[in-house]
All heavy atoms as TSV, in Angstrom:
chain	resi	resn	atom	element	x	y	z
A	1	SER	N	N	117.251	135.590	192.046
A	1	SER	CA	C	116.147	134.689	192.283
A	1	SER	C	C	115.256	134.576	191.049
A	1	SER	O	O	114.730	133.503	190.780
A	1	SER	CB	C	115.363	135.124	193.501
A	1	SER	OG	O	114.804	136.405	193.314
A	2	HIS	N	N	115.116	135.657	190.320
A	2	HIS	CA	C	114.275	135.625	189.117
A	2	HIS	C	C	114.837	134.645	188.097
A	2	HIS	O	O	114.107	133.840	187.528
A	2	HIS	CB	C	114.167	137.032	188.513
A	2	HIS	CG	C	113.514	137.048	187.171
A	2	HIS	ND1	N	112.162	136.834	187.021
A	2	HIS	CD2	C	114.025	137.209	185.929
A	2	HIS	CE1	C	111.870	136.893	185.730
A	2	HIS	NE2	N	112.980	137.118	185.053
A	3	GLU	N	N	116.139	134.688	187.865
A	3	GLU	CA	C	116.766	133.804	186.878
A	3	GLU	C	C	116.733	132.346	187.316
A	3	GLU	O	O	116.673	131.442	186.481
A	3	GLU	CB	C	118.212	134.235	186.621
A	3	GLU	CG	C	118.329	135.556	185.901
A	3	GLU	CD	C	119.753	135.999	185.714
A	3	GLU	OE1	O	120.684	135.219	185.988
A	3	GLU	OE2	O	119.951	137.141	185.283
A	4	LEU	N	N	116.790	132.094	188.610
A	4	LEU	CA	C	116.821	130.732	189.124
A	4	LEU	C	C	115.430	130.161	189.379
A	4	LEU	O	O	115.272	128.961	189.571
A	4	LEU	CB	C	117.640	130.682	190.417
A	4	LEU	CG	C	119.103	131.109	190.277
A	4	LEU	CD1	C	119.767	131.144	191.641
A	4	LEU	CD2	C	119.848	130.183	189.328
A	5	GLY	N	N	114.434	131.019	189.414
A	5	GLY	CA	C	113.068	130.566	189.630
A	5	GLY	C	C	112.778	130.134	191.060
A	5	GLY	O	O	111.831	129.396	191.309
A	6	THR	N	N	113.580	130.590	191.979
A	6	THR	CA	C	113.397	130.272	193.389
A	6	THR	C	C	114.032	131.369	194.227
A	6	THR	O	O	114.810	132.166	193.706
A	6	THR	CB	C	114.000	128.880	193.725
A	6	THR	OG1	O	113.691	128.547	195.070
A	6	THR	CG2	C	115.482	128.856	193.502
A	7	ARG	N	N	113.707	131.395	195.504
A	7	ARG	CA	C	114.290	132.408	196.379
A	7	ARG	C	C	114.259	131.923	197.820
A	7	ARG	O	O	113.582	130.942	198.139
A	7	ARG	CB	C	113.564	133.739	196.247
A	7	ARG	CG	C	112.105	133.679	196.640
A	7	ARG	CD	C	111.395	134.984	196.296
A	7	ARG	NE	N	109.981	134.858	196.583
A	7	ARG	CZ	C	109.364	135.453	197.581
A	7	ARG	NH1	N	110.020	136.243	198.393
A	7	ARG	NH2	N	108.079	135.284	197.768
A	8	LYS	N	N	115.002	132.616	198.681
A	8	LYS	CA	C	114.965	132.296	200.100
A	8	LYS	C	C	113.542	132.512	200.603
A	8	LYS	O	O	112.896	133.436	200.137
A	8	LYS	CB	C	115.926	133.189	200.899
A	8	LYS	CG	C	117.363	133.064	200.545
A	8	LYS	CD	C	118.240	133.957	201.394
A	8	LYS	CE	C	118.001	135.410	201.061
A	8	LYS	NZ	N	118.899	136.343	201.727
A	9	PRO	N	N	113.033	131.699	201.444
A	9	PRO	CA	C	113.647	130.613	202.196
A	9	PRO	C	C	113.485	129.230	201.567
A	9	PRO	O	O	113.712	128.221	202.230
A	9	PRO	CB	C	112.916	130.674	203.526
A	9	PRO	CG	C	111.535	131.099	203.173
A	9	PRO	CD	C	111.717	132.052	201.996
A	10	GLU	N	N	113.112	129.142	200.293
A	10	GLU	CA	C	112.931	127.847	199.645
A	10	GLU	C	C	114.250	127.072	199.630
A	10	GLU	O	O	115.307	127.635	199.326
A	10	GLU	CB	C	112.410	128.035	198.229
A	10	GLU	CG	C	111.041	128.698	198.186
A	10	GLU	CD	C	110.619	129.118	196.791
A	10	GLU	OE1	O	111.300	128.771	195.810
A	10	GLU	OE2	O	109.594	129.815	196.696
A	11	SER	N	N	114.192	125.793	199.947
A	11	SER	CA	C	115.413	124.986	200.042
A	11	SER	C	C	116.157	124.902	198.708
A	11	SER	O	O	117.381	124.790	198.686
A	11	SER	CB	C	115.103	123.587	200.564
A	11	SER	OG	O	114.215	122.918	199.705
A	12	LYS	N	N	115.454	124.994	197.605
A	12	LYS	CA	C	116.079	124.887	196.278
A	12	LYS	C	C	117.157	125.948	196.089
A	12	LYS	O	O	118.214	125.658	195.514
A	12	LYS	CB	C	115.012	124.985	195.183
A	12	LYS	CG	C	115.549	124.808	193.798
A	12	LYS	CD	C	116.019	123.392	193.570
A	12	LYS	CE	C	116.495	123.208	192.141
A	12	LYS	NZ	N	117.200	121.957	191.952
A	13	ILE	N	N	116.952	127.162	196.558
A	13	ILE	CA	C	117.951	128.216	196.384
A	13	ILE	C	C	119.231	127.892	197.141
A	13	ILE	O	O	120.337	128.150	196.670
A	13	ILE	CB	C	117.401	129.612	196.772
A	13	ILE	CG1	C	118.300	130.729	196.242
A	13	ILE	CG2	C	117.228	129.759	198.265
A	13	ILE	CD1	C	118.230	130.938	194.764
A	14	PHE	N	N	119.099	127.271	198.305
A	14	PHE	CA	C	120.276	126.880	199.077
A	14	PHE	C	C	121.004	125.726	198.399
A	14	PHE	O	O	122.236	125.682	198.375
A	14	PHE	CB	C	119.883	126.526	200.513
A	14	PHE	CG	C	119.328	127.688	201.275
A	14	PHE	CD1	C	117.974	127.779	201.547
A	14	PHE	CD2	C	120.150	128.712	201.713
A	14	PHE	CE1	C	117.455	128.858	202.252
A	14	PHE	CE2	C	119.647	129.801	202.425
A	14	PHE	CZ	C	118.295	129.870	202.681
A	15	GLU	N	N	120.242	124.794	197.834
A	15	GLU	CA	C	120.847	123.681	197.110
A	15	GLU	C	C	121.616	124.179	195.888
A	15	GLU	O	O	122.704	123.692	195.590
A	15	GLU	CB	C	119.775	122.676	196.706
A	15	GLU	CG	C	119.165	121.962	197.894
A	15	GLU	CD	C	117.878	121.222	197.561
A	15	GLU	OE1	O	117.387	121.330	196.419
A	15	GLU	OE2	O	117.371	120.535	198.464
A	16	ILE	N	N	121.071	125.152	195.185
A	16	ILE	CA	C	121.749	125.743	194.028
A	16	ILE	C	C	123.050	126.412	194.472
A	16	ILE	O	O	124.085	126.256	193.829
A	16	ILE	CB	C	120.818	126.744	193.304
A	16	ILE	CG1	C	119.667	125.998	192.626
A	16	ILE	CG2	C	121.593	127.590	192.302
A	16	ILE	CD1	C	118.551	126.896	192.117
A	17	ALA	N	N	122.992	127.145	195.567
A	17	ALA	CA	C	124.197	127.825	196.071
A	17	ALA	C	C	125.265	126.818	196.476
A	17	ALA	O	O	126.452	127.001	196.159
A	17	ALA	CB	C	123.838	128.721	197.258
A	18	LEU	N	N	124.864	125.751	197.156
A	18	LEU	CA	C	125.827	124.719	197.563
A	18	LEU	C	C	126.465	124.068	196.345
A	18	LEU	O	O	127.683	123.834	196.319
A	18	LEU	CB	C	125.149	123.663	198.425
A	18	LEU	CG	C	124.667	124.113	199.795
A	18	LEU	CD1	C	123.840	123.013	200.449
A	18	LEU	CD2	C	125.834	124.513	200.679
A	19	ASP	N	N	125.664	123.772	195.342
A	19	ASP	CA	C	126.187	123.174	194.119
A	19	ASP	C	C	127.166	124.127	193.432
A	19	ASP	O	O	128.247	123.715	193.005
A	19	ASP	CB	C	125.035	122.813	193.178
A	19	ASP	CG	C	125.509	122.085	191.942
A	19	ASP	OD1	O	126.174	121.038	192.090
A	19	ASP	OD2	O	125.211	122.559	190.822
A	20	TYR	N	N	126.805	125.389	193.334
A	20	TYR	CA	C	127.664	126.396	192.704
A	20	TYR	C	C	128.996	126.516	193.446
A	20	TYR	O	O	130.052	126.618	192.832
A	20	TYR	CB	C	126.944	127.741	192.664
A	20	TYR	CG	C	127.787	128.852	192.100
A	20	TYR	CD1	C	127.943	128.990	190.722
A	20	TYR	CD2	C	128.428	129.757	192.937
A	20	TYR	CE1	C	128.726	130.002	190.187
A	20	TYR	CE2	C	129.213	130.775	192.422
A	20	TYR	CZ	C	129.355	130.896	191.050
A	20	TYR	OH	O	130.145	131.900	190.523
A	21	LEU	N	N	128.939	126.499	194.771
A	21	LEU	CA	C	130.146	126.631	195.595
A	21	LEU	C	C	130.896	125.309	195.776
A	21	LEU	O	O	131.993	125.297	196.325
A	21	LEU	CB	C	129.764	127.188	196.972
A	21	LEU	CG	C	129.198	128.601	196.962
A	21	LEU	CD1	C	128.630	128.948	198.332
A	21	LEU	CD2	C	130.258	129.600	196.539
A	22	LYS	N	N	130.266	124.223	195.326
A	22	LYS	CA	C	130.855	122.886	195.446
A	22	LYS	C	C	131.213	122.572	196.906
A	22	LYS	O	O	132.325	122.194	197.228
A	22	LYS	CB	C	132.046	122.724	194.521
A	22	LYS	CG	C	131.683	122.937	193.063
A	22	LYS	CD	C	132.719	122.447	192.124
A	22	LYS	CE	C	132.419	122.743	190.681
A	22	LYS	NZ	N	131.111	122.781	190.196
A	23	THR	N	N	130.237	122.757	197.756
A	23	THR	CA	C	130.414	122.499	199.179
A	23	THR	C	C	129.222	121.723	199.720
A	23	THR	O	O	128.184	121.621	199.065
A	23	THR	CB	C	130.616	123.812	199.961
A	23	THR	OG1	O	131.012	123.517	201.291
A	23	THR	CG2	C	129.375	124.669	199.957
A	24	LYS	N	N	129.383	121.170	200.889
A	24	LYS	CA	C	128.330	120.398	201.542
A	24	LYS	C	C	127.642	121.266	202.594
A	24	LYS	O	O	128.259	122.169	203.155
A	24	LYS	CB	C	128.940	119.170	202.212
A	24	LYS	CG	C	129.598	118.229	201.230
A	24	LYS	CD	C	130.273	117.097	201.954
A	24	LYS	CE	C	131.017	116.216	200.954
A	24	LYS	NZ	N	131.803	115.186	201.627
A	25	PRO	N	N	126.380	120.966	202.886
A	25	PRO	CA	C	125.653	121.767	203.885
A	25	PRO	C	C	126.378	121.849	205.225
A	25	PRO	O	O	126.465	122.925	205.816
A	25	PRO	CB	C	124.321	121.037	204.037
A	25	PRO	CG	C	124.154	120.270	202.786
A	25	PRO	CD	C	125.540	119.915	202.321
A	26	GLU	N	N	126.913	120.730	205.688
A	26	GLU	CA	C	127.581	120.705	206.996
A	26	GLU	C	C	128.903	121.476	207.008
A	26	GLU	O	O	129.460	121.744	208.058
A	26	GLU	CB	C	127.780	119.263	207.476
A	26	GLU	CG	C	128.692	118.435	206.609
A	26	GLU	CD	C	128.006	117.723	205.447
A	26	GLU	OE1	O	126.829	118.024	205.126
A	26	GLU	OE2	O	128.661	116.853	204.853
A	27	GLN	N	N	129.384	121.863	205.832
A	27	GLN	CA	C	130.617	122.647	205.725
A	27	GLN	C	C	130.327	124.122	205.451
A	27	GLN	O	O	131.225	124.888	205.134
A	27	GLN	CB	C	131.494	122.105	204.591
A	27	GLN	CG	C	131.951	120.689	204.806
A	27	GLN	CD	C	132.637	120.114	203.584
A	27	GLN	OE1	O	132.279	120.393	202.457
A	27	GLN	NE2	N	133.648	119.309	203.828
A	28	THR	N	N	129.069	124.502	205.569
A	28	THR	CA	C	128.629	125.837	205.171
A	28	THR	C	C	128.002	126.571	206.353
A	28	THR	O	O	127.322	125.971	207.175
A	28	THR	CB	C	127.600	125.704	204.026
A	28	THR	OG1	O	128.175	124.937	202.976
A	28	THR	CG2	C	127.172	127.059	203.507
A	29	LEU	N	N	128.252	127.869	206.402
A	29	LEU	CA	C	127.644	128.726	207.415
A	29	LEU	C	C	126.841	129.810	206.708
A	29	LEU	O	O	127.359	130.515	205.845
A	29	LEU	CB	C	128.721	129.371	208.301
A	29	LEU	CG	C	128.230	130.367	209.350
A	29	LEU	CD1	C	127.318	129.674	210.359
A	29	LEU	CD2	C	129.403	131.036	210.037
A	30	PHE	N	N	125.573	129.928	207.082
A	30	PHE	CA	C	124.675	130.925	206.512
A	30	PHE	C	C	124.257	131.893	207.604
A	30	PHE	O	O	123.788	131.474	208.665
A	30	PHE	CB	C	123.442	130.230	205.917
A	30	PHE	CG	C	122.408	131.170	205.376
A	30	PHE	CD1	C	122.637	131.901	204.225
A	30	PHE	CD2	C	121.195	131.329	206.016
A	30	PHE	CE1	C	121.683	132.778	203.724
A	30	PHE	CE2	C	120.219	132.192	205.532
A	30	PHE	CZ	C	120.474	132.917	204.378
A	31	LEU	N	N	124.450	133.171	207.365
A	31	LEU	CA	C	124.057	134.216	208.311
A	31	LEU	C	C	122.945	135.044	207.688
A	31	LEU	O	O	123.026	135.409	206.512
A	31	LEU	CB	C	125.245	135.133	208.619
A	31	LEU	CG	C	126.399	134.510	209.368
A	31	LEU	CD1	C	127.367	133.870	208.415
A	31	LEU	CD2	C	127.088	135.535	210.199
A	32	ASP	N	N	121.933	135.352	208.490
A	32	ASP	CA	C	120.826	136.159	207.983
A	32	ASP	C	C	120.103	136.770	209.175
A	32	ASP	O	O	120.195	136.249	210.289
A	32	ASP	CB	C	119.862	135.281	207.175
A	32	ASP	CG	C	119.025	136.072	206.186
A	32	ASP	OD1	O	118.242	136.938	206.627
A	32	ASP	OD2	O	119.146	135.839	204.979
A	33	ASP	N	N	119.365	137.837	208.929
A	33	ASP	CA	C	118.588	138.468	209.993
A	33	ASP	C	C	117.107	138.109	209.907
A	33	ASP	O	O	116.288	138.641	210.635
A	33	ASP	CB	C	118.777	139.985	209.979
A	33	ASP	CG	C	118.263	140.637	208.710
A	33	ASP	OD1	O	117.922	139.911	207.739
A	33	ASP	OD2	O	118.220	141.872	208.662
A	34	ASN	N	N	116.782	137.161	209.028
A	34	ASN	CA	C	115.399	136.746	208.828
A	34	ASN	C	C	115.255	135.287	209.249
A	34	ASN	O	O	115.888	134.402	208.674
A	34	ASN	CB	C	115.019	136.926	207.357
A	34	ASN	CG	C	113.596	136.549	207.074
A	34	ASN	OD1	O	113.188	135.421	207.283
A	34	ASN	ND2	N	112.836	137.506	206.573
A	35	LEU	N	N	114.421	135.029	210.254
A	35	LEU	CA	C	114.268	133.681	210.798
A	35	LEU	C	C	113.752	132.689	209.756
A	35	LEU	O	O	114.166	131.529	209.742
A	35	LEU	CB	C	113.349	133.692	212.025
A	35	LEU	CG	C	113.195	132.366	212.756
A	35	LEU	CD1	C	114.548	131.821	213.216
A	35	LEU	CD2	C	112.256	132.523	213.942
A	36	ASP	N	N	112.868	133.119	208.868
A	36	ASP	CA	C	112.379	132.219	207.822
A	36	ASP	C	C	113.526	131.728	206.943
A	36	ASP	O	O	113.585	130.556	206.579
A	36	ASP	CB	C	111.316	132.901	206.958
A	36	ASP	CG	C	110.005	133.118	207.690
A	36	ASP	OD1	O	109.724	132.359	208.645
A	36	ASP	OD2	O	109.265	134.036	207.311
A	37	ASN	N	N	114.442	132.627	206.587
A	37	ASN	CA	C	115.589	132.243	205.767
A	37	ASN	C	C	116.514	131.300	206.524
A	37	ASN	O	O	117.043	130.344	205.955
A	37	ASN	CB	C	116.351	133.483	205.301
A	37	ASN	CG	C	115.530	134.346	204.376
A	37	ASN	OD1	O	114.544	133.901	203.794
A	37	ASN	ND2	N	115.912	135.600	204.247
A	38	ILE	N	N	116.715	131.569	207.798
A	38	ILE	CA	C	117.531	130.692	208.651
A	38	ILE	C	C	116.923	129.291	208.670
A	38	ILE	O	O	117.627	128.287	208.489
A	38	ILE	CB	C	117.645	131.268	210.081
A	38	ILE	CG1	C	118.515	132.532	210.093
A	38	ILE	CG2	C	118.163	130.226	211.061
A	38	ILE	CD1	C	119.987	132.305	209.795
A	39	ASN	N	N	115.622	129.202	208.869
A	39	ASN	CA	C	114.957	127.907	208.922
A	39	ASN	C	C	115.034	127.175	207.582
A	39	ASN	O	O	115.186	125.950	207.547
A	39	ASN	CB	C	113.508	128.059	209.379
A	39	ASN	CG	C	113.420	128.431	210.843
A	39	ASN	OD1	O	114.294	128.110	211.633
A	39	ASN	ND2	N	112.356	129.113	211.214
A	40	GLY	N	N	114.962	127.903	206.489
A	40	GLY	CA	C	115.098	127.289	205.170
A	40	GLY	C	C	116.467	126.651	204.981
A	40	GLY	O	O	116.582	125.542	204.453
A	41	ALA	N	N	117.499	127.323	205.436
A	41	ALA	CA	C	118.861	126.780	205.336
A	41	ALA	C	C	119.031	125.586	206.275
A	41	ALA	O	O	119.635	124.569	205.899
A	41	ALA	CB	C	119.879	127.863	205.657
A	42	LYS	N	N	118.497	125.684	207.459
A	42	LYS	CA	C	118.595	124.594	208.438
A	42	LYS	C	C	117.933	123.319	207.922
A	42	LYS	O	O	118.394	122.223	208.210
A	42	LYS	CB	C	117.943	124.987	209.764
A	42	LYS	CG	C	118.797	125.838	210.643
A	42	LYS	CD	C	118.069	126.082	211.963
A	42	LYS	CE	C	118.921	126.865	212.924
A	42	LYS	NZ	N	118.247	127.087	214.203
A	43	GLU	N	N	116.844	123.474	207.170
A	43	GLU	CA	C	116.104	122.316	206.663
A	43	GLU	C	C	116.976	121.379	205.832
A	43	GLU	O	O	116.710	120.183	205.777
A	43	GLU	CB	C	114.909	122.767	205.829
A	43	GLU	CG	C	113.750	123.260	206.639
A	43	GLU	CD	C	112.580	123.683	205.771
A	43	GLU	OE1	O	112.546	123.348	204.564
A	43	GLU	OE2	O	111.680	124.363	206.314
A	44	ILE	N	N	117.991	121.917	205.184
A	44	ILE	CA	C	118.854	121.053	204.376
A	44	ILE	C	C	120.213	120.823	205.035
A	44	ILE	O	O	121.132	120.316	204.397
A	44	ILE	CB	C	119.003	121.564	202.931
A	44	ILE	CG1	C	119.700	122.915	202.868
A	44	ILE	CG2	C	117.653	121.628	202.242
A	44	ILE	CD1	C	120.176	123.256	201.467
A	45	GLY	N	N	120.343	121.204	206.296
A	45	GLY	CA	C	121.544	120.874	207.052
A	45	GLY	C	C	122.637	121.917	207.078
A	45	GLY	O	O	123.751	121.636	207.526
A	46	ILE	N	N	122.343	123.121	206.615
A	46	ILE	CA	C	123.336	124.200	206.645
A	46	ILE	C	C	123.413	124.762	208.061
A	46	ILE	O	O	122.387	124.964	208.717
A	46	ILE	CB	C	122.968	125.312	205.643
A	46	ILE	CG1	C	123.038	124.767	204.212
A	46	ILE	CG2	C	123.869	126.525	205.807
A	46	ILE	CD1	C	122.588	125.756	203.152
A	47	ASN	N	N	124.626	125.010	208.529
A	47	ASN	CA	C	124.829	125.682	209.815
A	47	ASN	C	C	124.392	127.132	209.663
A	47	ASN	O	O	124.631	127.750	208.624
A	47	ASN	CB	C	126.310	125.628	210.211
A	47	ASN	CG	C	126.791	124.203	210.354
A	47	ASN	OD1	O	126.368	123.491	211.231
A	47	ASN	ND2	N	127.670	123.792	209.456
A	48	THR	N	N	123.773	127.676	210.691
A	48	THR	CA	C	123.224	129.027	210.579
A	48	THR	C	C	123.504	129.866	211.816
A	48	THR	O	O	123.718	129.333	212.906
A	48	THR	CB	C	121.696	128.977	210.378
A	48	THR	OG1	O	121.105	128.393	211.530
A	48	THR	CG2	C	121.312	128.210	209.134
A	49	ILE	N	N	123.467	131.165	211.610
A	49	ILE	CA	C	123.473	132.136	212.700
A	49	ILE	C	C	122.416	133.184	212.370
A	49	ILE	O	O	122.458	133.808	211.301
A	49	ILE	CB	C	124.850	132.812	212.878
A	49	ILE	CG1	C	125.886	131.794	213.360
A	49	ILE	CG2	C	124.754	133.994	213.852
A	49	ILE	CD1	C	127.302	132.360	213.490
A	50	LEU	N	N	121.460	133.341	213.276
A	50	LEU	CA	C	120.469	134.398	213.148
A	50	LEU	C	C	121.098	135.671	213.694
A	50	LEU	O	O	121.458	135.749	214.871
A	50	LEU	CB	C	119.195	134.057	213.921
A	50	LEU	CG	C	118.109	135.124	213.916
A	50	LEU	CD1	C	117.598	135.371	212.493
A	50	LEU	CD2	C	116.963	134.727	214.831
A	51	VAL	N	N	121.240	136.654	212.845
A	51	VAL	CA	C	121.917	137.894	213.216
A	51	VAL	C	C	120.891	138.888	213.766
A	51	VAL	O	O	119.939	139.255	213.085
A	51	VAL	CB	C	122.651	138.505	212.001
A	51	VAL	CG1	C	123.310	139.814	212.372
A	51	VAL	CG2	C	123.671	137.516	211.445
A	52	THR	N	N	121.122	139.294	215.019
A	52	THR	CA	C	120.264	140.306	215.632
A	52	THR	C	C	121.023	141.600	215.891
A	52	THR	O	O	120.416	142.644	216.064
A	52	THR	CB	C	119.654	139.788	216.950
A	52	THR	OG1	O	120.712	139.402	217.833
A	52	THR	CG2	C	118.755	138.582	216.686
A	53	SER	N	N	122.344	141.496	215.917
A	53	SER	CA	C	123.200	142.683	216.060
A	53	SER	C	C	124.609	142.304	215.640
A	53	SER	O	O	124.961	141.124	215.585
A	53	SER	CB	C	123.217	143.186	217.513
A	53	SER	OG	O	123.945	142.283	218.335
A	54	ASN	N	N	125.415	143.291	215.382
A	54	ASN	CA	C	126.804	143.042	214.995
A	54	ASN	C	C	127.560	142.356	216.131
A	54	ASN	O	O	128.302	141.390	215.912
A	54	ASN	CB	C	127.488	144.355	214.601
A	54	ASN	CG	C	128.844	144.121	213.985
A	54	ASN	OD1	O	128.980	143.306	213.087
A	54	ASN	ND2	N	129.848	144.835	214.466
A	55	ALA	N	N	127.359	142.834	217.353
A	55	ALA	CA	C	128.054	142.250	218.507
A	55	ALA	C	C	127.654	140.794	218.699
A	55	ALA	O	O	128.507	139.926	218.946
A	55	ALA	CB	C	127.742	143.058	219.760
A	56	GLN	N	N	126.368	140.499	218.603
A	56	GLN	CA	C	125.887	139.125	218.755
A	56	GLN	C	C	126.463	138.233	217.661
A	56	GLN	O	O	126.886	137.110	217.909
A	56	GLN	CB	C	124.356	139.109	218.725
A	56	GLN	CG	C	123.718	137.737	218.578
A	56	GLN	CD	C	123.434	137.389	217.125
A	56	GLN	OE1	O	123.003	138.206	216.337
A	56	GLN	NE2	N	123.695	136.146	216.763
A	57	MET	N	N	126.476	138.729	216.424
A	57	MET	CA	C	127.011	137.954	215.308
A	57	MET	C	C	128.479	137.608	215.548
A	57	MET	O	O	128.887	136.454	215.401
A	57	MET	CB	C	126.869	138.730	214.002
A	57	MET	CG	C	127.465	138.017	212.803
A	57	MET	SD	S	127.506	139.051	211.319
A	57	MET	CE	C	128.710	140.286	211.800
A	58	LEU	N	N	129.277	138.589	215.930
A	58	LEU	CA	C	130.698	138.359	216.179
A	58	LEU	C	C	130.910	137.379	217.330
A	58	LEU	O	O	131.784	136.510	217.271
A	58	LEU	CB	C	131.415	139.673	216.451
A	58	LEU	CG	C	131.486	140.628	215.260
A	58	LEU	CD1	C	132.052	141.972	215.687
A	58	LEU	CD2	C	132.280	140.029	214.122
A	59	LYS	N	N	130.075	137.479	218.362
A	59	LYS	CA	C	130.166	136.565	219.493
A	59	LYS	C	C	129.865	135.137	219.049
A	59	LYS	O	O	130.586	134.197	219.393
A	59	LYS	CB	C	129.199	136.997	220.595
A	59	LYS	CG	C	129.249	136.138	221.836
A	59	LYS	CD	C	128.285	136.665	222.890
A	59	LYS	CE	C	128.267	135.768	224.112
A	59	LYS	NZ	N	127.288	136.219	225.106
A	60	ASP	N	N	128.790	134.957	218.266
A	60	ASP	CA	C	128.417	133.627	217.797
A	60	ASP	C	C	129.460	133.052	216.841
A	60	ASP	O	O	129.761	131.852	216.907
A	60	ASP	CB	C	127.048	133.658	217.128
A	60	ASP	CG	C	125.912	133.806	218.127
A	60	ASP	OD1	O	126.164	133.715	219.352
A	60	ASP	OD2	O	124.769	134.020	217.680
A	61	ILE	N	N	130.013	133.863	215.980
A	61	ILE	CA	C	131.067	133.383	215.083
A	61	ILE	C	C	132.290	132.965	215.892
A	61	ILE	O	O	132.930	131.960	215.597
A	61	ILE	CB	C	131.429	134.449	214.030
A	61	ILE	CG1	C	130.288	134.597	213.025
A	61	ILE	CG2	C	132.739	134.098	213.312
A	61	ILE	CD1	C	130.450	135.739	212.047
A	62	GLY	N	N	132.591	133.697	216.942
A	62	GLY	CA	C	133.726	133.371	217.807
A	62	GLY	C	C	133.582	132.043	218.519
A	62	GLY	O	O	134.569	131.437	218.917
A	63	LYS	N	N	132.361	131.570	218.680
A	63	LYS	CA	C	132.101	130.284	219.349
A	63	LYS	C	C	132.292	129.087	218.425
A	63	LYS	O	O	132.287	127.957	218.887
A	63	LYS	CB	C	130.670	130.246	219.889
A	63	LYS	CG	C	130.390	131.216	221.006
A	63	LYS	CD	C	128.930	131.102	221.398
A	63	LYS	CE	C	128.528	132.137	222.414
A	63	LYS	NZ	N	127.072	132.070	222.729
A	64	LEU	N	N	132.420	129.339	217.139
A	64	LEU	CA	C	132.499	128.240	216.185
A	64	LEU	C	C	133.792	127.455	216.332
A	64	LEU	O	O	134.856	128.021	216.582
A	64	LEU	CB	C	132.405	128.767	214.741
A	64	LEU	CG	C	131.090	129.443	214.372
A	64	LEU	CD1	C	131.200	130.030	212.969
A	64	LEU	CD2	C	129.939	128.472	214.458
A	65	THR	N	N	133.669	126.172	216.146
A	65	THR	CA	C	134.835	125.293	216.124
A	65	THR	C	C	135.087	124.936	214.661
A	65	THR	O	O	134.221	124.391	213.994
A	65	THR	CB	C	134.558	123.999	216.916
A	65	THR	OG1	O	134.203	124.364	218.249
A	65	THR	CG2	C	135.767	123.100	216.915
A	66	ILE	N	N	136.289	125.241	214.209
A	66	ILE	CA	C	136.635	124.970	212.824
A	66	ILE	C	C	137.432	123.660	212.778
A	66	ILE	O	O	138.449	123.507	213.445
A	66	ILE	CB	C	137.444	126.126	212.213
A	66	ILE	CG1	C	136.596	127.396	212.247
A	66	ILE	CG2	C	137.879	125.781	210.806
A	66	ILE	CD1	C	137.310	128.639	211.822
A	67	ILE	N	N	136.944	122.744	211.968
A	67	ILE	CA	C	137.608	121.448	211.802
A	67	ILE	C	C	138.281	121.444	210.439
A	67	ILE	O	O	137.642	121.715	209.419
A	67	ILE	CB	C	136.584	120.296	211.896
A	67	ILE	CG1	C	135.891	120.336	213.255
A	67	ILE	CG2	C	137.268	118.955	211.661
A	67	ILE	CD1	C	134.732	119.384	213.376
A	68	LYS	N	N	139.564	121.145	210.451
A	68	LYS	CA	C	140.302	121.118	209.176
A	68	LYS	C	C	140.298	119.748	208.570
A	68	LYS	O	O	140.166	118.759	209.180
A	68	LYS	CB	C	141.734	121.583	209.395
A	68	LYS	CG	C	141.787	123.029	209.821
A	68	LYS	CD	C	143.218	123.453	209.991
A	68	LYS	CE	C	143.248	124.896	210.457
A	68	LYS	NZ	N	144.579	125.387	210.624
């Protein structure tokens, strides 16, 4: 974050990551245990999962529909 001049939950950090990964927000899944960070990713259209436990995370990931 120091080198990029931005950090979570600022939308700029997510935009930089998407550009680096060459992917679109709607094709990306962001997992975090911090609601502010989740909301920052959601603001630019990234799919998110708020992690509250390992079991919950695995359950939510299992619900995802993957489109090829």
